[in-house]
N, C-alpha and C positions, 0 to 999 in steps of 0.2 A: 411597641410594635406587636402586631398580631402574628399568629403562626403562619398565616398566608404570606407575610412579608419576611419572616425569619427563614422559613424553609419552603419557598414557593413550589419547587418541583415535587417534594414529598406531599405537600398539601394537595396538589392536584391529583396525585396517585390515590390518596386516601379519600378524596371526594368521590372518585370513581368507585372505589371499594364500597363506600357507604351507599352510593346510588344503586349499585347492583346487588346490594345486601349480601356482601361476601366478607364481612368482618370476621376475622379468625378469633379463636378463644384465647390465644396466647401470643404475645409479641415481645421481641427483644429489641429495644431501641438503643443503638450504639453511637456514641459521639458526643452527647451532652447538650449541644446547642439547639434549644427548642424542643428537646424530647419530652420534657414535662409539659410544656405548653400543648404539644400534640396529643399527649395522653389525656390531658384535661379536655381538650376540644372533642376528642373521640368519646370521652365519657359523657360529655354533654349530648352528643348524638345518640348515645345509648339511652339516656334518661329523659331527653327532651319531650315536653308535653305538646309541642307545636312544630313537629318536623316539617321542613320545607324541602321537597325532593330528597328526602331521607337525610338532610343535613340539619344540624341544630340551629334553632332560631337565636340562641344565645341571650334571649330576653325573658323567657318564661321563668316561673319560680324555680323549677328544677335546674335549669341552666345557670341561674344566678347562684344557687346554693352550691352547685358543683364548682363554679369558678372561685368561690370563697372557701372551698374544702369544708363545707358544712352539710353536705348531703349524706343522709344516714346509710345509703347503700354504696357509697364510695369510701374505700379504705386505702389510705396512703401510708405506707410503711417507710420510715426513714431510719438510718443507723442510730443506735444509742451509743454515743461515743464514736469509736472507730469501727464497730462491727454491727451487723444485723444479727441479733441473737436467735438461737433456736426457739426460745419461748415466744418471740415475736411472730415467727412463722407458724408455730404450733397453734397460737391463738387464732390464726386465720382458718383453722380447720372447721370452726363453726360457720364461718362465712361461706365456705365451699359446700357445707352440708345442709344449710338452712336456706329458706326462702328469704328474699329481700323484704325490707320493711315497707317500702313505697310501691313495690311491684315485684315482678319475677327476677329482673335483672340485677346483677351485682358487678362491681368493678374493684379490682385490686391493683394498685400502682405501687411498685417497690423501687424507690430511688436508690442510687448508688448500689445497685444489686451485686456488684462485684465484691462488696464488703460483707456478704452473707457468710456466716460461719459455715464450714463444710457440712455440719449436721443440719443446719438451717436449710441449706441448698438441697440436701437430700430429702428433707421433710417436704419442701415445696415441690420437688420433683414428683413425689407420690400424688400430689394434688393435680398437677397439670398432665400427668400420664393418663388420667381418666377424665377427659374433658367434659365439662358441664356446660351445655349450651346457654345456661343462664348466667354464667360467670365469665368475665373477661379479665385477663391478667396482662399487665404491661410492666415489663422489667426494663429499667433504665440504667445504663452503664456508660462510662466514658470509654471503656475498652472491652469489647466482647470477647477478646482472647483471654480475659481473666475469668470468664464464666465457665462452669462445668460443661464439657462437651455434651453430656446427656441432656442438660437443660437447653442448650443451643439447638440441639437436634429436634426438640419438641416445641420450638417456637418459630415464628416467622421473624427473621432478622432484617431490620432496616437500619442503614447507616445514615447518620445525620451529619452532613459535612459542616465544617467550621464556617462561621459567618463573622469574621473579625469586625466588620463595620457595625453590625448589630451589637456585638459585645461591647465595643468601645462606646457607642451611643448610650447603651444601658448603664454602663459603669459611670459615665459622666453625669447622667441623670441622677444616679445614686450618690453623687458627691465626690467621686474620685477625680483627681486632677487630670487634665487632658493628656499630659505627657505620660503619666503612669498608666492611664486607661489604655492608651495606644500600645504601650509595651505589654501590659497584661493580656490584652486581646490577642496578641501574637504568640504568647507563650503558654496560654491556658486553653483548656478544652471546653470550658463551660463558664457561664456568667457567675454561677455560684462559687466555683473555685476561685475565679479572679477576684470576686468581692471579698471572700474570706482572706485571701492573700493581701489585699490592699490594706486591711486592718491589722495584719499580723506583725508584731514587733520584729520577729526574727527576719521576716521577708524584707521589711523596710531597711533594717540594719544591713542585711546582706547586699541589697541593691546599692546602698551608698558605698559599701566596700568595693563592690565590683566596678562602680563608676570611678572610684578613686584609682583602682587598679588600671583601668583603661587609660587614665591620664598618665600614670607612671610608665606604662609600656611604651608610650609615645616619646617620653623624655629621658627615662633612666631605667634600663632593664634591671640593673643591679638593685635599685630601690624597689622595683616591682617584685623581684624575687624575695626580698626580705619581707615585703608587705604581705606575701602569700599566706603567712602563718595567721594573719588577722582574718583573711578570707575563709580559710579552711576550718578555723576553730569552731567547735560546737555544731558542725554540719556532718553528723554521723548517719543520719537517716537517708536511706537510698532515694526516697522521693525528693527530698530537699537537694541532694546531690544532682539528681536528674534535672531539677529546675535550674540549678546553677549553670549547668552546661547550656541549657536553653537560653538563659539570660545573657550569657557571654556571647553566644552566637548572634543573638539579636542586637546586642550593643555593638559588637564588631561590625555587623552588617550595616547598622545605621551610620557608622563612621566610614563605610566603604573600605574597610580594612580586610580585603579578600584573603590575604595571606594568613591573617590571624583567624579568619573564619575556617580556613582549611585545617589549620593547626588544632583548632578547637574540635572540629569533627574527628580528627585523628585521636585526640586525647580522649574523647568520649568513647571511641571504639576500644581504646586501651582499657578504659574503666570497665566497660562491659565485659572485657576479657579478664576481669578480676585484678587489674592493676590498682594499687592503692590510690584513693581519690586525691590525696595531696600530691602524690608523684605525677599524676595526670595534669594537675594544674601547673606544676613545675615544668612539665614538658612544653606547655603552651608558651611560657615566658622565656624558657632557655633555648628552645629549638631554633 
C-alpha cells in the first residue's frame, strides 16, 4: 500500500501543504502507522527532480534513491538498542550547519523519537530552535506524550490514526499467520512493533499461556488461578505488562466475554495505580 491508501486524509492535507509551498521546517508525527512512509514521501517532494504541481514524481533518480534510503542528503536516525544516544544527535550538527551534497535542501528523519536520551533531545532542541530553511526535520513517535514539551512546542504535530486493516494485510504479506496478524493489528500501534513481536519468543510463549488461561477460566477457575503463576512469570517489564492487558482484552472480546472484558479494564486501572501485576491478574480470575 502507498501512503495515499494508508492515511488518505493526512495525504490530502499534505498534498495541499506542498501545493501552496507551506511545508514547515519541523514536524512531529505521532501514531506510528504510515508516519515513516509519509516522511519518505515528503522527502521525495523536497528532493524531486521532476515535481508535478509541487508533488513528487516518485520515478526520478532522486525519488528512487530516497525510497531506498540511499540519498546523500537524507539522514534517517534509528535507535541503537533501546535508545537514541546523544552522540547520534550530536553528529547531526554537521548536517544542520553545512550545505547539502546534491543541493541546498537536507532532511533528517528520527524514528522512535521518544527513545531519545534526555541529553540527545536537548541537543536536538538547540538545532530546531533556530530553523534553517534548507533543513527539514521529521520526528516519528508512537506517543507524542513521551516527547519533551519544549520539542513538541517547536514542531507541527500530526496524529496518524491506527489503520488495522493495513497493518494486518502488511503482516500477512510478511509471513505472519492470519490469526496472529489480526490480533497484532489490534494491540499494536505500528507495523514495525507488530512485526518484531511476531518473531519474539517471549511474546509467542505469553500468547499461548493467555490462550490457555482463557480456556481455563471457562471451565475451572481454580485451575485458572493456579495457572496464573505461569502467565505472570518473567513479565517484569512495564511495556510487556501493558501488552498482556491489551492481549487479554482482545482475547476476551473475541470470545464475547463482556464481563471478563470489564474485569480486565478494572484490573488494568488497579495496575496503573501501582497494584502488583500478579495481584491484578488474580483479580480478573477471582472477582
